[in-house]
C-alpha positions as semicolon CSV with decimal commas, in nm:
position;residue;x (nm);y (nm);z (nm)
1;M;0,460;0,090;-1,864
2;K;0,542;0,300;-1,550
3;C;0,833;0,231;-1,293
4;E;0,743;-0,001;-1,013
5;P;1,008;-0,063;-0,778
6;I;0,786;-0,307;-0,618
7;L;0,732;-0,531;-0,934
8;L;1,129;-0,498;-1,012
9;E;1,216;-0,653;-0,674
10;D;0,957;-0,933;-0,751
11;Y;1,084;-0,992;-1,092
12;V;1,471;-1,012;-0,964
13;E;1,325;-1,282;-0,679
14;G;1,121;-1,478;-0,936
15;F;0,804;-1,387;-0,805
16;L;0,613;-1,287;-1,109
17;D;0,403;-1,421;-1,382
18;E;0,516;-1,453;-1,745
19;D;0,324;-1,168;-1,878
20;E;0,435;-0,917;-1,566
21;Q;0,800;-1,072;-1,649
22;K;0,770;-0,975;-2,016
23;K;0,642;-0,619;-1,934
24;I;0,932;-0,539;-1,693
25;E;1,178;-0,693;-1,958
26;D;1,029;-0,467;-2,224
27;H;1,057;-0,145;-1,976
28;L;1,411;-0,212;-1,889
29;Q;1,499;-0,194;-2,231
30;F;1,435;0,197;-2,228
31;C;1,426;0,294;-1,857
32;K;1,771;0,393;-1,755
33;N;1,675;0,445;-1,353
34;C;1,522;0,087;-1,348
35;Q;1,831;-0,058;-1,530
36;C;2,028;0,070;-1,234
37;E;1,786;-0,067;-0,986
38;Y;1,771;-0,385;-1,168
39;E;2,158;-0,423;-1,170
40;Q;2,171;-0,305;-0,800
41;L;1,930;-0,590;-0,715
42;L;2,089;-0,839;-0,929
43;N;2,401;-0,785;-0,801
44;E;2,295;-0,879;-0,428
45;Q;2,130;-1,164;-0,566
46;N;2,443;-1,292;-0,751
47;I;2,638;-1,264;-0,418
48;L;2,394;-1,485;-0,267
49;F;2,402;-1,713;-0,566
50;A;2,802;-1,746;-0,550
51;Q;2,756;-1,833;-0,162
52;L;2,501;-2,099;-0,195
53;N;2,545;-2,213;-0,557
54;I;2,182;-2,364;-0,592
55;P;2,018;-2,385;-0,908
56;K;1,691;-2,240;-0,995
57;I;1,375;-2,438;-0,918
58;T;1,157;-2,470;-1,234
59;S;0,791;-2,355;-1,182
60;S;0,516;-2,639;-1,194
61;K;0,217;-2,668;-1,406
62;E;0,005;-2,491;-1,126
63;D;0,160;-2,154;-1,290
64;A;-0,036;-2,189;-1,626
65;I;-0,351;-2,235;-1,403
66;M;-0,283;-1,968;-1,208
67;H;-0,184;-1,764;-1,512
68;H;-0,553;-1,852;-1,635
69;I;-0,711;-1,713;-1,332
70;Y;-0,500;-1,415;-1,347
71;T;-0,641;-1,319;-1,705
72;D;-0,993;-1,378;-1,577
73;T;-0,971;-1,085;-1,342
74;K;-0,951;-0,860;-1,632
75;R;-1,332;-0,901;-1,667
76;K;-1,432;-0,880;-1,315
77;K;-1,526;-0,509;-1,352
78;S;-1,783;-0,563;-1,633
79;W;-1,902;-0,884;-1,459
80;Y;-1,953;-0,710;-1,133
81;T;-2,147;-0,415;-1,276
82;L;-2,377;-0,667;-1,480
83;K;-2,441;-0,897;-1,160
84;I;-2,548;-0,592;-0,959
85;S;-2,761;-0,480;-1,230
86;V;-2,926;-0,832;-1,264
87;I;-2,989;-0,830;-0,858
88;S;-3,146;-0,488;-0,857
89;V;-3,384;-0,585;-1,121
90;A;-3,465;-0,922;-0,950
91;V;-3,530;-0,756;-0,608
92;I;-3,776;-0,487;-0,795
93;I;-3,947;-0,744;-0,967
94;L;-4,003;-0,965;-0,638
95;S;-4,121;-0,666;-0,423
96;F;-4,379;-0,576;-0,694
97;T;-4,506;-0,908;-0,721
98;F;-4,549;-0,931;-0,352
99;Y;-4,710;-0,624;-0,314
100;Y;-4,964;-0,701;-0,581
101;W;-5,098;-1,014;-0,424
102;H;-5,105;-0,898;-0,083
103;R;-5,249;-0,550;-0,100
104;P;-5,569;-0,519;0,049
105;P;-5,909;-0,487;-0,159
106;I;-6,044;-0,178;-0,280
107;E;-6,398;-0,109;-0,195
108;V;-6,624;0,019;-0,454
109;T;-6,750;0,284;-0,261
110;Q;-6,389;0,403;-0,150
111;Q;-6,332;0,769;-0,198
112;V;-6,028;0,840;-0,403
113;D;-5,797;1,084;-0,257
114;E;-5,704;1,378;-0,456
115;P;-5,361;1,318;-0,639
116;T;-5,082;1,445;-0,467
117;Q;-4,797;1,650;-0,620
118;L;-4,514;1,442;-0,738
119;V;-4,202;1,557;-0,542
120;E;-3,872;1,508;-0,719
121;T;-3,658;1,273;-0,503
122;N;-3,336;1,437;-0,402
123;S;-3,105;1,179;-0,596
124;S;-2,811;1,263;-0,387
125;E;-2,987;1,115;-0,076
126;Q;-3,038;0,782;-0,266
127;E;-2,680;0,749;-0,372
128;E;-2,343;0,696;-0,205
129;H;-2,127;0,973;-0,219
130;L;-1,773;1,046;-0,317
131;D;-1,597;1,177;-0,008
132;S;-1,305;1,310;-0,105
133;K;-1,179;1,352;0,274
134;Q;-1,218;0,994;0,347
135;V;-0,918;0,791;0,430
136;L;-0,947;0,413;0,485
137;N;-0,747;0,295;0,808
138;Y;-0,479;0,061;0,735
139;N;-0,294;0,087;1,082
140;E;-0,379;-0,277;1,158
141;P;-0,323;-0,598;0,982
142;F;-0,587;-0,568;0,700
143;L;-0,531;-0,915;0,527
144;D;-0,637;-1,268;0,574
145;V;-0,389;-1,538;0,483
146;S;-0,460;-1,936;0,481
147;I;-0,260;-2,233;0,302
148;D;-0,530;-2,374;0,068
149;K;-0,310;-2,697;0,012
150;V;0,042;-2,833;0,021
151;V;0,117;-3,085;-0,249
152;E;0,373;-3,305;-0,380
153;N;0,475;-3,220;-0,748
154;G;0,763;-3,445;-0,879
155;E;1,073;-3,325;-0,685
156;N;0,902;-3,021;-0,550
157;I;0,646;-2,951;-0,292
158;D;0,394;-2,655;-0,389
159;I;0,226;-2,448;-0,137
160;H;-0,081;-2,255;-0,250
161;Y;-0,154;-1,983;-0,031
162;R;-0,472;-1,755;-0,050
163;V;-0,467;-1,369;0,046
164;K;-0,763;-1,152;0,088
165;F;-0,889;-0,848;0,270
166;K;-1,027;-0,884;0,619
167;E;-1,416;-0,834;0,592
168;Q;-1,453;-0,480;0,693
169;Y;-1,195;-0,412;0,448
170;Q;-1,332;-0,602;0,194
171;R;-1,640;-0,404;0,250
172;D;-1,448;-0,076;0,227
173;Q;-1,295;-0,199;-0,101
174;D;-1,650;-0,297;-0,258
175;N;-1,799;0,039;-0,165
176;V;-1,498;0,276;-0,289
177;Y;-1,522;0,067;-0,627
178;K;-1,886;0,113;-0,661
179;Q;-1,872;0,480;-0,593
180;L;-1,547;0,522;-0,840
181;L;-1,729;0,307;-1,091
182;N;-2,046;0,558;-1,043
183;K;-1,839;0,868;-1,065
184;Y;-1,608;0,793;-1,371
185;Q;-1,816;0,549;-1,587
186;D;-1,540;0,604;-1,863
187;I;-1,160;0,641;-1,840
188;E;-1,008;0,821;-2,130
189;V;-0,675;0,851;-2,277
190;A;-0,560;1,027;-2,609
191;N;-0,518;0,743;-2,792
192;S;-0,839;0,551;-2,830
193;H;-0,663;0,210;-2,872
194;K;-0,559;0,248;-2,493
195;V;-0,895;0,291;-2,337
196;D;-0,943;-0,089;-2,261
197;E;-0,603;-0,096;-2,117
198;A;-0,653;0,222;-1,908
199;Q;-0,995;0,085;-1,755
200;D;-0,800;-0,233;-1,658
201;D;-0,513;-0,026;-1,513
202;F;-0,758;0,167;-1,299
203;F;-1,031;-0,070;-1,241
204;G;-0,853;-0,389;-1,191
205;S;-0,530;-0,279;-0,998
206;V;-0,658;-0,371;-0,665
207;K;-0,413;-0,660;-0,517
208;S;-0,320;-0,831;-0,216
209;N;0,001;-0,987;-0,119
210;V;0,217;-1,087;0,155
211;R;0,610;-1,124;0,216
212;F;0,690;-1,459;0,370
213;S;0,938;-1,701;0,465
214;I;0,929;-2,097;0,474
215;R;1,158;-2,273;0,756
216;D;1,211;-2,660;0,820
217;K;1,150;-2,833;1,118
218;E;1,469;-2,722;1,297
219;G;1,397;-2,365;1,183
220;Q;1,634;-2,317;0,900
221;L;1,555;-2,055;0,663
222;I;1,451;-2,225;0,339
223;I;1,336;-1,923;0,118
224;T;1,217;-1,583;0,208
225;T;1,052;-1,294;-0,008
226;K;1,170;-1,029;0,264
227;R;1,530;-1,002;0,367
228;I;1,604;-1,121;0,730
229;D;1,900;-0,952;0,915
230;G;2,150;-1,228;1,012
231;E;1,995;-1,512;0,823
232;Q;2,055;-1,644;0,469
233;P;1,823;-1,860;0,324
234;M;1,892;-2,204;0,197
235;I;1,768;-2,129;-0,175
236;S;1,771;-1,779;-0,315
237;N;1,604;-1,850;-0,647
238;F;1,269;-2,013;-0,668
239;S;0,962;-2,020;-0,870
240;A;0,613;-1,841;-0,774
241;S;0,315;-1,750;-0,948
242;G;-0,028;-1,593;-0,878
243;G;-0,363;-1,490;-0,991
244;G;-0,682;-1,288;-0,873
245;T;-1,012;-1,463;-0,794
246;A;-1,363;-1,345;-0,860
247;I;-1,331;-1,142;-0,543
248;L;-1,213;-0,802;-0,574
249;G;-0,858;-0,784;-0,444
250;E;-0,837;-1,163;-0,347
251;M;-0,522;-1,345;-0,500
252;I;-0,433;-1,698;-0,495
253;Y;-0,053;-1,769;-0,513
254;T;0,162;-2,082;-0,555
255;T;0,534;-2,121;-0,439
256;S;0,749;-2,414;-0,480
257;V;1,044;-2,587;-0,282
258;P;1,244;-2,865;-0,330
259;K;1,102;-3,199;-0,138
260;Y;1,460;-3,236;0,014
261;T;1,425;-2,907;0,196
262;N;1,139;-3,071;0,422
263;P;0,945;-2,718;0,483
264;A;0,757;-2,722;0,825
265;T;0,622;-2,364;0,857
266;F;0,505;-2,086;0,660
267;E;0,556;-1,743;0,820
268;V;0,381;-1,410;0,683
269;L;0,620;-1,118;0,776
270;Q;0,458;-0,828;0,592
271;M;0,126;-0,739;0,434
272;E;0,087;-0,538;0,092
273;A;-0,201;-0,409;-0,107
274;F;-0,304;-0,196;-0,365
275;V;-0,596;-0,033;-0,294
276;F;-0,856;0,223;-0,415
277;D;-0,890;0,571;-0,239
278;L;-1,183;0,799;-0,276
279;F;-0,929;1,079;-0,264
280;E;-0,934;1,378;-0,505
281;T;-0,769;1,724;-0,472
282;E;-0,867;2,030;-0,673
283;V;-0,588;2,230;-0,851
284;D;-0,616;2,585;-0,969
285;T;-0,335;2,577;-1,239
286;A;-0,275;2,953;-1,199
287;H;-0,221;2,955;-0,795
288;I;-0,092;2,601;-0,750
289;Q;-0,074;2,514;-0,373
290;P;0,088;2,204;-0,205
291;F;-0,198;1,925;-0,069
292;Q;-0,217;1,650;0,166
293;F;-0,286;1,307;0,080
294;N;-0,289;1,045;0,365
295;N;-0,081;1,243;0,620
296;A;0,192;1,326;0,364
297;T;0,245;1,674;0,197
298;Y;0,244;1,649;-0,213
299;T;0,374;1,956;-0,423
300;I;0,335;1,978;-0,797
301;D;0,673;2,077;-0,905
302;S;0,597;2,152;-1,265
303;L;0,292;2,180;-1,500
304;E;0,355;2,267;-1,854
305;I;0,270;2,200;-2,244
306;K;0,518;2,094;-2,519
307;Q;0,404;1,977;-2,817
308;R;0,053;1,903;-2,728
309;T;0,175;1,696;-2,428
310;L;0,090;1,804;-2,065
311;Y;0,368;1,730;-1,855
312;I;0,311;1,707;-1,454
313;A;0,583;1,652;-1,188
314;I;0,459;1,558;-0,855
315;S;0,660;1,497;-0,550
316;T;0,638;1,385;-0,161
317;E;0,903;1,362;0,121
318;G;1,037;1,029;0,153
319;E;0,829;0,699;0,087
320;P;0,509;0,737;0,324
321;E;0,350;0,416;0,437
322;M;0,042;0,458;0,226
323;L;0,177;0,610;-0,119
324;A;-0,010;0,667;-0,430
325;S;0,122;0,434;-0,716
326;D;0,052;0,702;-0,974
327;W;-0,184;0,992;-1,058
328;H;-0,479;1,041;-1,287
329;L;-0,643;1,364;-1,393
330;A;-1,026;1,422;-1,376
331;I;-1,147;1,722;-1,575
332;D;-1,539;1,777;-1,561
333;N;-1,600;1,441;-1,409
334;R;-1,401;1,269;-1,701
335;L;-1,108;1,052;-1,539
336;I;-0,833;1,083;-1,807
337;G;-0,529;0,814;-1,770
338;Y;-0,180;0,896;-1,832
339;N;-0,022;0,813;-2,143
340;S;0,326;0,762;-1,971
341;A;0,413;0,778;-1,634
342;S;0,701;0,695;-1,370
343;S;0,808;0,742;-1,028
344;D;1,175;0,762;-0,867
345;Y;1,350;0,818;-0,553
346;I;1,540;1,108;-0,588
347;N;1,723;1,291;-0,301
348;N;1,498;1,153;-0,032
349;R;1,168;1,223;-0,209
350;T;0,925;1,021;-0,430
351;V;0,899;1,197;-0,764
352;Y;0,620;1,111;-1,015
353;K;0,662;1,223;-1,384
354;L;0,345;1,197;-1,576
355;Q;0,230;1,294;-1,945
356;F;-0,105;1,313;-2,083
357;E;-0,147;1,374;-2,455
358;N;-0,361;1,590;-2,683
359;F;-0,376;1,911;-2,455
360;E;-0,371;2,233;-2,657
361;Q;-0,336;2,460;-2,299
362;I;-0,328;2,380;-1,937
363;P;-0,670;2,346;-1,780
364;A;-0,765;2,621;-1,567
365;N;-0,891;2,380;-1,313
366;L;-0,842;1,981;-1,297
367;K;-0,838;1,718;-1,014
368;L;-0,558;1,500;-0,901
369;V;-0,681;1,140;-0,843
370;P;-0,457;0,857;-0,745
371;S;-0,466;0,547;-0,976
372;T;-0,443;0,318;-0,664
373;V;-0,263;0,358;-0,295
374;I;0,028;0,119;-0,234
375;I;0,013;0,006;0,153
376;K;0,306;-0,184;0,311
377;K;0,215;-0,321;0,681
378;Q;0,521;-0,492;0,884
379;I;0,345;-0,760;1,118
380;D;0,462;-0,970;1,408
381;P;0,533;-1,297;1,205
382;I;0,158;-1,512;1,164
383;V;0,299;-1,891;1,125
384;F;0,128;-2,155;0,963
385;D;0,213;-2,521;1,019
386;L;0,254;-2,716;0,680
387;H;0,194;-3,026;0,829
C-alpha cells in the first residue's frame, strides 16, 4: 500500500471502514514515515482524550450495510461498460427497425444510381479525444451534500449523509472515465496476480467526501472531522463508515453520536474528492525537463534501473490544492501501474517515490499519467437542520 496522509488522519479519527483500517495497520508495520506521522496524530488525539475522558462510541450495524455497498463499487467499471454497450446496441436496432417500416416504397421503374465509392470514416471524428491539456475547474464548491436520514439506534443517533458531484462535475467525470477506459483498456503490472487490484486502484478510485461538524441546539460542538481553532468537541472519538453507490464518485456515509448530545445541526466545512484527470506528459528520458500539472511545476528528480526495477522520484513545491495522488506510466498506450509507491512531505516539497518491476532498461520515451487528483476545497459552512 502507498503512503496516504489523508487516510492516515481518517484512521486516527476513526473514519475508515474495516478493510481500509486493516490496510493502514499493515502499512504502518513497515513504513517509518507513516509511523512518525501516526504517532504525532495519536499524541494530539491522546491530549484530547485526557481532557475529555469520553469512551469510544461503537459503530452501529449500519456499518456492515455500508461496507457491503462499498464492496459492490469494485464491479462498477465492468457494469458501466456493459450498460453502455447494451444501450448502444438497443439504439441501433430500434433505429434500423424504425427506418425499415417508414421508408418510402421503391418504384419498379426507378432508376438505380451508380454505387458511390465508400469513404472510410475518420474514426477520430467519431470518438471523444483524450485532451492532455484539459484541466477540470474545481475552484467553486463542486459537491452536493444531503442528509438522507437521522435515526435512533439504541443509545446513539445515526446520521446518514450523501455526497455526490454536482451535475456538471459528474458529467465531466463520466466523460473523463469513458475516455480513459477507451484509451487504456488494460492496465499492466509486473506481477500478473496484481492486475485486478491495479485496475480497481485506477478505475475505482474516484471518491467524494466532506469534512464536517455536528452541534447541539445551543451551538456547542459535539464532533468534528476538521480542527476548528478555539473550539474543543464534546467527543473526540466516534464511529463512522461509508461506501460507494452505482454512480461514479457518489458516496453514502454514516456517523453516530450519543443520544444525550441532542445533535441539532450538521455543518459541511470542506469538500474533498479523488477525481480523474486527462493529463499526461511525454518524457524524453535522455533529456528530462520539468513539467506543469494543474498550475504546479513538477520535476523528475531521479530515474534509474536497479535489479530489473525502474525507480522514479518526482516532486513539486509545497502541497498544491490539486495534487496528484500518485503516478502511472504509459508506454505505447499501455498503462502500467506501479508495484510500489509512496508520497512524503520533505523540506516543503511533496515527493513521490515509485517502483515499476520487470524493466531491463530505462525506456527512451514514456508518459506520466496521474492515478487520480486529490482536491480539497475550503468552503463557507453549509448548515443542515437535523430535526
